Every structure is written in C-alpha cells, then in structure tokens.
C-alpha positions, -999 to 999 in steps of 0.1 A, spaced: -381 11 -497 -363 40 -481 -333 40 -505 -354 39 -536 -379 65 -526 -354 89 -510 -337 93 -543 -370 103 -559 -377 128 -531 -343 144 -534 -351 153 -570 -377 176 -556 -410 185 -573 -423 216 -589 -447 238 -569 -474 228 -595 -470 192 -583 -474 201 -546 -511 200 -550 -532 197 -581 -518 213 -612 -542 225 -640 -540 206 -673 -515 224 -696 -505 246 -666 -487 278 -672 -465 275 -642 -485 294 -617 -471 291 -582 -494 272 -559 -476 275 -525 -448 291 -507 -432 323 -517 -448 323 -551 -482 332 -535 -470 365 -523 -473 381 -557 -511 379 -554 -509 412 -534 -496 432 -563 -506 440 -598 -472 435 -615 -475 420 -649 -462 426 -685 -479 454 -703 -505 444 -728 -499 445 -765 -512 475 -784 -541 456 -799 -552 442 -765 -585 450 -748 -588 450 -710 -615 452 -684 -616 454 -646 -640 438 -621 -645 433 -584 -658 408 -559 -663 405 -522 -635 383 -508 -629 368 -474 -607 398 -464 -622 426 -483 -626 437 -519 -609 417 -545 -602 434 -579 -588 420 -611 -579 431 -646 -585 408 -675 -565 413 -707 -577 399 -741 -558 395 -773 -578 387 -804 -608 377 -782 -586 352 -762 -580 357 -725 -543 364 -723 -538 374 -687 -557 380 -654 -539 404 -631 -546 409 -595 -552 446 -588 -562 443 -552 -563 412 -530 -556 405 -494 -568 369 -493 -550 345 -471 -516 333 -483 -514 296 -492 -552 294 -493 -570 322 -510 -540 335 -530 -531 300 -542 -568 294 -552 -566 325 -574 -535 311 -591 -552 278 -598 -583 295 -612 -564 319 -634 -544 290 -648 -576 270 -655 -593 299 -672 -564 309 -694 -552 274 -703 -587 262 -713 -602 295 -725 -634 291 -704 -652 305 -675 -669 271 -668 -647 262 -638 -655 252 -602 -644 268 -569 -612 254 -553 -619 232 -524 -607 247 -492 -610 283 -505 -646 285 -517 -652 321 -505 -621 334 -522 -628 313 -553 -664 327 -557 -651 363 -552 -623 358 -577 -647 343 -603 -672 371 -598 -645 397 -603 -632 379 -634 -667 377 -649 -672 414 -643 -639 421 -659 -649 400 -690 -680 421 -694 -661 453 -689 -638 442 -717 -668 437 -740 -668 399 -739 -700 378 -739 -698 364 -704 -726 339 -709 -709 325 -739 -676 320 -719 -696 304 -691 -712 280 -715 -679 267 -729 -665 233 -721 -660 226 -684 -624 227 -671 -613 210 -639 -581 205 -620 -559 176 -633 -530 159 -615 -497 164 -632 -482 132 -617 -498 102 -600 -498 100 -563 -470 77 -551 -482 42 -540 -456 38 -512 -435 58 -487 -417 53 -455 -440 76 -437 -474 89 -447 -487 121 -430 -525 126 -433 -532 163 -432 -512 193 -442 -517 218 -414 -490 228 -390 -489 195 -372 -487 175 -404 -460 197 -419 -439 196 -387 -442 158 -387 -433 156 -424 -402 177 -422 -390 159 -391 -393 125 -406 -377 137 -438 -348 151 -418 -342 115 -406 -338 104 -442 -372 89 -447 -394 93 -478 -425 112 -467 -458 116 -484 -483 142 -472 -519 136 -482 -544 165 -480 -581 162 -490 -584 199 -499 -568 215 -529 -548 239 -508 -522 233 -481 -523 246 -445 -556 235 -429 -568 256 -399 -532 267 -392 -532 289 -423 -563 307 -412 -551 312 -376 -532 340 -359 -507 313 -350 -500 328 -316 -472 310 -299 -465 308 -262 -428 305 -256 -416 306 -220 -380 319 -219 -379 332 -254 -356 361 -262 -384 387 -264 -393 378 -229 -357 380 -218 -354 414 -234 -385 426 -216 -373 413 -183 -402 389 -179 -396 359 -157 -412 327 -169 -406 289 -171 -421 258 -187 -433 248 -152 -453 280 -149 -468 276 -184 -477 240 -176 -494 251 -144 -514 278 -164 -525 252 -190 -535 226 -164 -555 251 -144 -569 266 -176 -582 232 -186 -597 225 -151 -569 199 -145 -585 175 -171 -553 175 -192 -527 148 -188 -499 164 -168 -473 143 -186 -484 154 -221 -488 191 -209 -453 190 -194 -439 175 -226 -455 203 -246 -443 231 -223 -407 217 -220 -406 216 -258 -420 251 -263 -387 271 -263 -368 246 -283 -395 245 -309 -397 283 -310 -359 284 -317 -363 256 -343 -390 276 -361 -369 308 -358 -335 295 -369 -341 264 -389 -374 270 -406 -366 308 -408 -399 320 -393 -398 358 -385 -418 371 -355 -437 402 -348 -418 421 -321 -430 419 -285 -449 395 -263 -484 398 -250 -503 382 -221 -531 361 -236 -562 351 -217 -556 326 -189 -518 331 -189 -501 344 -158 -474 363 -177 -468 378 -211 -453 349 -232 -472 349 -265 -461 362 -298 -471 359 -335 -452 350 -367 -451 376 -395 -481 370 -417 -496 349 -389 -507 313 -397 -503 318 -434 -468 329 -429 -460 299 -407 -474 275 -433 -455 292 -461 -422 288 -443 -429 252 -433 -439 243 -468 -408 258 -482 -388 238 -457 -407 207 -467 -399 213 -503 -362 217 -496 -362 183 -478 -380 165 -507 -413 159 -490 -440 150 -515 -473 169 -509 -505 159 -527 -537 178 -524 -572 166 -533 -566 132 -519 -592 119 -494 -578 93 -470 -607 70 -463 -593 44 -439 -561 29 -423 -549 -4 -435 -536 -29 -410 -519 -63 -408 -514 -83 -376 -525 -53 -356 -500 -29 -371 -508 0 -394 -495 -6 -430 -508 23 -449 -540 40 -461 -569 36 -485 -576 68 -503 -595 84 -531 -580 107 -557 -606 135 -557 -593 148 -591 -603 115 -608 -625 97 -583 -601 68 -584 -596 48 -552 -561 35 -544 -539 22 -516 -506 36 -503 -483 14 -484 -461 28 -456 -441 17 -426 -457 44 -404 -487 68 -406 -491 101 -388 -526 114 -383 -527 152 -384 -562 159 -398 -572 185 -372 -603 185 -351 -640 182 -359 -653 217 -355 -668 217 -390 -686 184 -384 -719 194 -368 -731 158 -365 -699 148 -347 -701 179 -324 -737 172 -313 -729 135 -309 -705 143 -281 -720 176 -269 -755 185 -280 -751 221 -271 -729 228 -302 -755 224 -329 -757 242 -362 -767 274 -345 -730 279 -339 -708 292 -366 -672 280 -369 -637 295 -374 -620 263 -386 -610 253 -421 -636 233 -440 -615 202 -437 -618 200 -399 -643 172 -399 -627 146 -376 -615 123 -403 -584 111 -384 -603 106 -352 -629 85 -371 -603 64 -389 -582 57 -357 -613 48 -337 -623 23 -364 -591 3 -358 -594 4 -320 -579 37 -309 -589 51 -276 -606 86 -276 -606 112 -249 -623 145 -240 -646 144 -270 -673 164 -252 -650 194 -247 -655 219 -275 -642 255 -273 -657 286 -287 -637 317 -295 -652 348 -280 -643 372 -309 -659 355 -338 -674 374 -367 -712 375 -364 -713 373 -402 -698 340 -414 -681 330 -381 -644 337 -390 -622 346 -361 -617 384 -361 -582 396 -364 -592 428 -347 -604 407 -318 -567 407 -307 -574 440 -291 -589 420 -263 -554 415 -248 -541 450 -254 -556 466 -222 -569 497 -241 -605 485 -248 -635 472 -228 -661 446 -237 -697 456 -231 -732 444 -238 -761 463 -255 -768 478 -222 -734 495 -223 -721 476 -193 -689 455 -189 -699 419 -180 -666 399 -178 -628 404 -175 -616 408 -210 -585 386 -203 -605 357 -189 -603 322 -204 -619 319 -238 -647 296 -225 -654 320 -196 -657 351 -220 -677 331 -245 -702 319 -219 -705 354 -204 -711 368 -239 -738 342 -248 -756 352 -216 -760 388 -229 -788 403 -249 -786 388 -284 -756 367 -274 -733 395 -286 -704 415 -271 -690 448 -282 -655 461 -279 -651 498 -274 -619 518 -279 -606 551 -290 -597 554 -327 -563 567 -316 -556 535 -297 -568 515 -327 -543 534 -348 -515 529 -322 -522 492 -322 -518 491 -359 -554 479 -366 -557 501 -397 -525 486 -411 -527 448 -406 -565 446 -404 -575 473 -429 -594 449 -452 -612 432 -424 -623 466 -410 -636 476 -444 -656 443 -446 -669 447 -411 -679 483 -418 -698 472 -449 -715 445 -428 -724 470 -401 -705 453 -373 -677 479 -371 -689 515 -364 -669 547 -358 -682 580 -345 -668 613 -332 -689 609 -301 -700 578 -281 -736 585 -291 -727 585 -328 -708 552 -325 -734 535 -303 -766 545 -323 -761 521 -353 -756 492 -330 -783 501 -305 -759 503 -275 -769 525 -245 -745 554 -249 -751 569 -214 -744 536 -197 -713 531 -218 -701 565 -209 -703 555 -172 -685 522 -179 -657 541 -196 -655 566 -167 -652 537 -142 -625 520 -164 -605 552 -167 -607 558 -130 -595 523 -123 -566 528 -147 -554 557 -124 -553 533 -95 -541 503 -115 -568 481 -100 -599 470 -119 -627 475 -94 -652 454 -114 -634 423 -127 -598 424 -115 -582 428 -149 -549 409 -146 -527 430 -169 -518 467 -174 -548 489 -181 -548 520 -203 -575 547 -202 -599 550 -232 -593 585 -246 -619 609 -259 -634 603 -294 -634 595 -322 -645 560 -310 -646 526 -326 -670 498 -316 -672 464 -331 -696 435 -325 -685 399 -319 -700 365 -309 -686 332 -298 -680 307 -327 -667 271 -325 -630 273 -326 -613 242 -312 -622 207 -302 -601 195 -273 -610 158 -278 -594 133 -300 -573 101 -301 -553 93 -270 -515 94 -274 -485 90 -252 -455 113 -248 -440 97 -280 -471 107 -300 -480 70 -304 -518 63 -307 -530 41 -279 -557 14 -280 -584 7 -255 -560 -11 -233 -535 18 -233 -510 1 -256 -495 18 -286 -509 8 -320 -478 -2 -340 -471 22 -368 -497 48 -359 -489 83 -345 -509 115 -342 -504 152 -334 -523 184 -331 -560 188 -328 -565 152 -338 -554 143 -303 -571 146 -269 -562 146 -232 -538 176 -235 -559 208 -233 -585 195 -208 -619 213 -208 -605 245 -223 -574 254 -244 -555 286 -235 -549 309 -264 -515 305 -282 -509 270 -270 -523 252 -301 -493 261 -322 -470 250 -295 -489 217 -295 -488 212 -333 -451 220 -335 -440 201 -304 -460 169 -310 -458 172 -347 -420 170 -344 -423 142 -319 -447 123 -341 -424 127 -371 -394 115 -352 -413 85 -337 -427 76 -371 -392 78 -387 -377 56 -359 -405 31 -363 -400 30 -401 
C-alpha cells in the first residue's frame, strides 16, 4: 500500500483540494499563504462599464467590508476592503463563499462549517454591497442554491489516517509523512486548524534562545515540576516528563524545519516559576498556516467536511475508519495500517461536559472551535479505550462576556502593568495565579465578572492598539472596553466604584516601589499604573480546555482497560488525558500537541 499511495501523495494536490472546492472553482486559495491576501483590497481594476457597491458586516474580529463589482448584471468580483478574520478559518471561509457566489451567480449559499460567524458577516456585507450596486438582493437570494462540492473523491486507503486537523493532527501527519508513509487527514469542518487556529498558541520552551539571551535559567525538570504542581499532581509524571523533555527540541523543529517565526521575548505565564513562554507570529493561525504548508510539501492529503463516525477493527487491532462525506451525505470506509486520533477536547459538547462534571452546563460560554465535541474520545471508548480525568474541565479567566471567545487583550494579565478588580473596585486575586484559581475567584465576584484596569499609555506600549485593534473596536461597540481621561469617566459606564479603584491603584503603585505585592504576592515584576487616560475591560471565565481524554503511554499508543496498547491506535493533544491533571498551565497545550503529535505520528508510521 505504501509504495502505491506514496507516489500519489508526491504529486501533491492543489489548495482547492485540501478541503472542499466549490464546483467550477475559480482557484481561490483555501489554506496556507494564499489566505493572507484577505487582509488587503488588491484586485484588478473594474472595466469601464462595471458597476460596484460596498457593504459591511460585523465579523469575529471587527468590521468586515467588501466591494462587489458587476459587469452586465453579473457578479464579476468581490474584493475584501477590510477584514481581520482569523487566517485559515475566517479568511478561508471568505474565499470559499466568494467562489461559490461568483461561480454560480447566486446569493443562495450556506455558511461554511467551522467559520459560521465570519460567514454570516461576509454574506451580510456582500448583500449590502449588492444593494449598493443597484442589484435586487431578494432576486439573487432566490436563485438556485449552491453548495460546496468535492473536486476529487476522498481516498479509500492510506498507511496512516489522522482524524482531526488541529495542531496535534498536523504534527502527527507531517511526522508520519516524513517517514515515507502515505497520510490522510480527515477533518469534519470545512476549514483546517481546529482550536489551534483560534488560540494564541503560546509555547513554553525551557532553554530556548530567547531565554538564553535574557539570562533566564530554566530546565525541563523545572517546567515538569511547575506542570505537576499546577495540576495538583494528578498528571502522569512520565507523560509530563516526556512532554517537557521534548519541549525545546520541538521548539527548534518548529523554528527551523517548519519555519515558524516567533514574536520576540518571553513572558512568565500563570503558574510558571520563570518566564519561558512565547508566541508565534500571527499566533495559532500562523502556526497552522506554517504546518499546513509543510504538510503540503510532504504530500499529505487533507480532506475537510468528512465526519469520522467510528473506528474499524479486526482481531482487536484498528484497521481504519467509517466516515461520512458531509458534502454528499455518502458513508464510506477508509482502510489504514494505523490511526491517530487528534480531534481535540469536548468543550463544545455540553452534554458530555455535564455528564462528567455537572457544574459546566450551558450557562458557560466556550472559547473552543465548534468541532471540539469529543468525537475521538467517544470512538476510542467504544472499542475499549481507557479514559482518564474526564471531570477536570478548565475555564479561561479572560473570556469575552459577549460570545465567549478568549480575549487577545487578556494577555495583559501577564504584563505586570494592570490589575484585576471587581465591581467594588478591589483586587481579589493575584493576576498571575493559575487559570482555575483566577476563574474561581472571578466567578465569586459580583456578576461573575472581573475588570482589568491599566493606563492607556501602557496599553499602547504593549502594542494592544496594533495587534488587537479590531478586537478593541468590537469590545468598545459591545460596551465591555471603556476608556476615560479620569478613573471616574472610565468606571462610570461599567458601574465600578471609582473611589475604591483609586485606592487599589494607589496600593499597587506603592507596592511597585518596594517590589513586593502586599495583597497577593504578585510573583513577577510589577509596574506602576500611570495617570490617565485609563482603559478598563470586562472579562468572565469561559470553558477553554478539557483535561480528560483517552489514556496513552509515552509512545502515544492508546491503552485499553487493562493498560495494554490497542494495536494500530494512537492519540495526541486534547483528545488525551492524564497529562495536565486538574488544571493546565497556560502555554503548555501547544507543547503537548507538538510533542505528542510528533510522537504519535512516528509511532503510527513505525506500526504501519
């Protein structure tokens, strides 16, 4: 099987075939570097007889604007005027929708699965642009329905099948492909990247060159100690040690082999004893973009809109998967020598959350991708896999009270130049505490909300108005980001006690002079909050990560109830349990998906 399928893989596939290509596609890029053009308005100038109109919609990351160009009452082009939607998710959804609309001359199209919010914003903007150009929008909406169609059938066999296209799945895929195996990645959404593409992709790398340059002493042993303590010593020391010992090698692999660029500097994230965390340029979307390009170069076949329903077995070994092509509704089977489960956690599955921990009902919003519904865990359990830590569910303390997304500006929590207060204007927790500690403390406050306060000058110094400008615009429109020349002006719209907040700032600033936090023993360097103008934003805990999943060993082999490996089945990332314990420290998830993704890919390739 390997010899035949490898020759096919080496021919490569067009970006249109990575996921679902539209019928009669115009060659719009779906993934990788092709998505970056969505942030500009470059396009050929319209012909003299053309008519154009502009429209806007409210996207995930701020206002989305388009320009629709018509020639002889036919839609000829749709140009992005303004869009800061997530690469490899929102931007790719816009490409797909543009292609559908132009190729089929209709506005009767559906949202792209996995990017519903961006899809709805894009379609709203396009419809506005149609009206602005003098078109009968209702007539266009009433035309024949157009849906995504697959350009080529999904392969029916591969050496290695990877279920899920987030960071763990992509790392497993490229590793197995590097071993000369034919690799098929199956993703149920129409876009690649999973929760990884929506994340900040913070990476804890003990001994990395930015640490060395900064003179920070660190080691895998210290990181493992932090993780074990941070998870209340419920994590498996062997798995945690494997992860931490792999962290630096994986960082270098990402940097030099996958060509991932990093934002300069390291920070000390909550629960870590030293500054060891850094972020890739363009965050999770940038990481997925680079991994996808690397997968393309290695001949990995990626297919979106394929729902894997169950694992197939023979004589106790996994032999492939049963799946459904969501583009056609057709069920089919794919044979493989080995399968890697990388479907993420179950944060989006409220029934599954409450089954294992009734606290996390539908009153909690969620930061995860819509595909995080526990599919891999369910399928593995159905063939006898052992589960662990399913009751441990983490909330992120800086979730958006509107919609639940993790706030990019929430990163100010680790900068040392802001304080977190309640409506009464008082600090109530150390800002650098573990995520679960900060979340529980926040939920105990009036309204279950926390508020970060900082000087606008510090927000500017930290670059918030550069890399989070659209988020700030959206938060301002929602009333959860407020600015004021005085504390009173900033506090009034949110109902915060300004006099008490002034006292909290005075105490913080005095402690900055001594270098010792007299209230909560802040564990990193503290910086005084300057005079106004001030910025205040609201946040609330949202479900962010599920620590439980299938039990694996250090080779990423899935274990049965007796603790024995299930032949041919491997897993990595949030699909697995027994690593993070009761609580995951920030910036360790990406280390997990890369380290165990690569281990799973290598183990699957060796088994195949």
